[in-house]
N, C-alpha and C positions, 0 to 999 in steps of 0.2 A: 650605661644609659642613665639619664636622670629621669626617673619615673615621675617625679613631682612636676617637673617643668616640661617633660616630653620633648627635649631638644637633642640634636646631634651633639656628640662629645668627641673631643680630640685632645690627646696629650702627646707632646713631642719633646724629647730630651736630646740636646746636643752635648755629647760627651766631651767635646773639645773644651768646654767650660771647666771641666774637672781636670783635664790634662791636655795640653795643646797637641800631644802626640796621638790622642784618641780622635782620629778623623772619621767619626761615624755618628749617625743619628738613629734613634729609634722612635717610631710613632705608634701610638695605640689609638685606634679609631672605632667609634661605635655610632654608625648611622642608623637611626630608627626610621628614616624615610629617605627616599631618593633625593639626590642633589643634581645640580647641573653637571654636564660632562667635565671630566678632568682635562685641562688643556695639554697639548703636546709639549713635552719638555725633555731635557737631557741631564743626566748626572755625569758630569765630565770626570773621566777616569775612575768612576765608581760603579759598583753593581748595586741593584736593589732587590731585596728578598721580601716577598709578601707572603704572609701566612693567614689564611682565612679561618677564623674560629667558628663563625656562624654566618649563614647566608651565602652570597656569591657576588663576584664582580666580573665584569668583562673588560679586559685590557687589550689595547691595540699596539702592536709592534710590527714595523715593516708592512703596514697595510693589511695585517692579519689579526683577526679577533681571537682572543683566548678566553674561554669561560673557566673561571677558577672558583671552585666550590668549597664548602666546609671541609676542613681537614687536609686541604691541598696547599702546596707552595707554588709560587710563581717567581721566576727570576728574570730581571731585565739586565742584560750584560752592559758592560761599560760603553758609554757614548752612544747608546741607542735612543733614538727619538721614540717616545712612548706616550700614551694617553689612554682614555677610555673610548676613543673614536667618537662616534655619534651617540654612544650609549651613556646614560647618566651614571654617576657614582651611585651604586645601588644600596639598598638597605642591607647592612652587613656589619659584623664585628670582626676586625682584623688588625694585624700588626704589619708594619713595614720597617725594614732595616736597610740603611744605606751605608756602605763601607768601601773604602779604597783598599782592596785586597793587596795590591802590589806594594803599597806603602807599609802595610801592617804585617806582611808575611814573616818578617824577622824580628822587628823591634817591639811589637805589641804584646805578644804572648810568649816570647822567649823562643820562638822557632829559629833554628839555624837556617841558613840559606837553602840547603837541599830540601829539608822537610817543609820549609815554607813554600818553596816552588811546587812541591808535590801536592800540597793542600790547595793552592791556587789552581793548579792544573786539573785537579779532580772536580772542583766546583765549575770550572770553565771548560769541561771536557768535551761538550758538544752543544747542540742547539736545543736540547731539552729544556723547556721552560716550565711546564706544569708537571708536578709529580706529587704523589701521596706523601704527606708529612707525617708527623707523629705528635702525640700529646706532649712529649718531652719538649718540643720546640716551643709550644705555647707556654709551658711552665718556665722555660728559660727566659723568654721574652717578658713574662710577668714579673719574674725576679729582677731581671736586668733593669726594667724601667723604674723599679722602686728604689734601687740602690742609691742613686744620686740624692735622694731625700732623707737618707739615713745617716746618722752621726756615728760612723765607725772609723777607727784609725787605719784599717786595712782596706778601704773602699776600692782603691785602684787594683789591688790584688783580686778582689772578688770580681770586678769587672773583667779583668783579663781571663780569669777562669771561666766565667760565664760565656764570654765571646768564643773562647776556645771550644767549650762544650757545644755551643751553637753550631760552629762551623763543622765539627765532626759529625753532629747529628744530621746536618744538611747533606753532607757527603754520603752518609749511610743511607738516608732516604732517597737521595737522588740516584743512587746506583743500585737500588734494590728493585728487582722486577716487581711490577704491581699487577700482573695478570689476574691474580686472585681477587684483587680489589674490584676490577671491572667486570670480570666474568663470573657474576654471581646473580642471585635472584633479583636484586635491586636494579641491575642493568637491564634485565628482561622487562621489568616494570616500566622503566623510562622509555624503552623501545615501544612498549604497548601504548604509552601515553602519546608518543609522537604519531603512531599509526592511527590513533583514534582522537586526534586533537580537536576535531569538529564535533565530537559527541559530548554528551553530558557525562563525564567520567565520575563514577562514584568511588569513594574510599572502600566501600563494601566489596565491590567487584575486584579492586586491586588486592585487597586482603585475601580474597578467595583464591586469586591466582597464585598467591604465595603460600596458601594453605595455613594462614596465620589468623589469629583473632585481630579485630580492628585495632585494639589497643596495642598489641604487640607489633603489628605492622607499622603503625604510626611511630612507635618508638624506634624501631629498626630503621625506618626511612629517614627520620630526623637525625639519627646518629650518623648516618652516612652522608646526607646532603645538607645538613645544617638548617633545615627548614621543614615544616609540616608538608605532607603530600599535597594538601589543598593549595598551599601557596605555590608549590612547584608547578602544579597544573596551571594555575593562573599565569605564572610567568611564561610558560610555554605558549599559552593561548595568546598572550599579549605579543609575544615574538611573532607569531603567525599573523596576528592582526596588523602589525607594522608592515609586513610584506603585502598583505591584501590592500591596505590603504595607500601604499606607495606604488603599486604596480597594476591596480585594476580600477575600474570605474565604479566599484561597489560603494554604496552609501554607508555611512557610519552605522545606521540601523541594520542594513544588510549584513555587515561584518559582525555586528553584535550577535545576531540570531544565527548566522552561519556557524559561529563558534559556540553556540548553545548558552549564551548569557541570558539571564532571565529578562533583562530589559536593556535598552540602549543607555539608560541613565546609569545603571550599575556597571555596564561595560565602560562608560566614560570615566566613572570614578576609579575603577581598577586601572585603567589605562594611564590616567594621570598619576596614580600612586607610584607606578613603576617607570614612568618616562618623564615626569615633571612637565608634561604638557597635555592638552586635551587632544582627542582624536581629530577634531576639526583643525587645530593648529598644525598637528603632525601631517595631516593630509595636504594642507596648504603649502607647508614648507617642502614636502616631498615633490609636489607638483611644480613648484618654482625651481627646485634643483634639477628636476628632469627636463625642463624646457630650456634651461640655461645652456649656452654653447659649451661644448666640452673642450 
């Protein structure tokens, strides 16, 4: 993030410029505010791996939305049409890596045919798309995106080693049960938030549920979800607001106070921050879509 200019930042490296055999790209993205939805597109013969460092994104594949939060990976398999659906590209810091596994299973990292096939099969072993990643993946991406700009005589070897380490880490994370990650105190807190979404939820009461100090609770929550608890609550409230605006006759003011916002003006400000449009525009578009013939 550029704190001086306050603008979104993106860096993309096409490794085929270094070697034509390197058919993969790595992008580093830091959105400090929401953007318009990502249009539907396909990566022919390639998979895409996304790792969220901070914040969250909602991706749509096969008409299903997947919420990907801080510390999680998301995979789009080869030739799948994907986008963010009707959701904006959200405020977040993340990496995305696009690679043709079948092309590179033998000649990129020195895998033989058998071992290369095993690695490809382990990554493509099922339809699991969202899974808990590791800080190692973020470190590998951070190192990998810097290598093309360094003047070293063994640059290609470093790239091969880092990509190999990346694939092995993805396999390990993808095939490791994550029950402990979800079945913990923080999961109980998110359930509580959903159950009380219309109330004015305070950080104090959430910390008391966890039997933690507010400071420790905030730290623990942010480490797991990549955002402060207050921002998480606002995101969930806006999600509920979108449902109310598109499926009921409630006015914008009614929705604001139903969800315990202090004013309709503040509600409108928060709504636009996370959706890139005003509640009024969203309600209008939803109404027009609902009355259109199916």
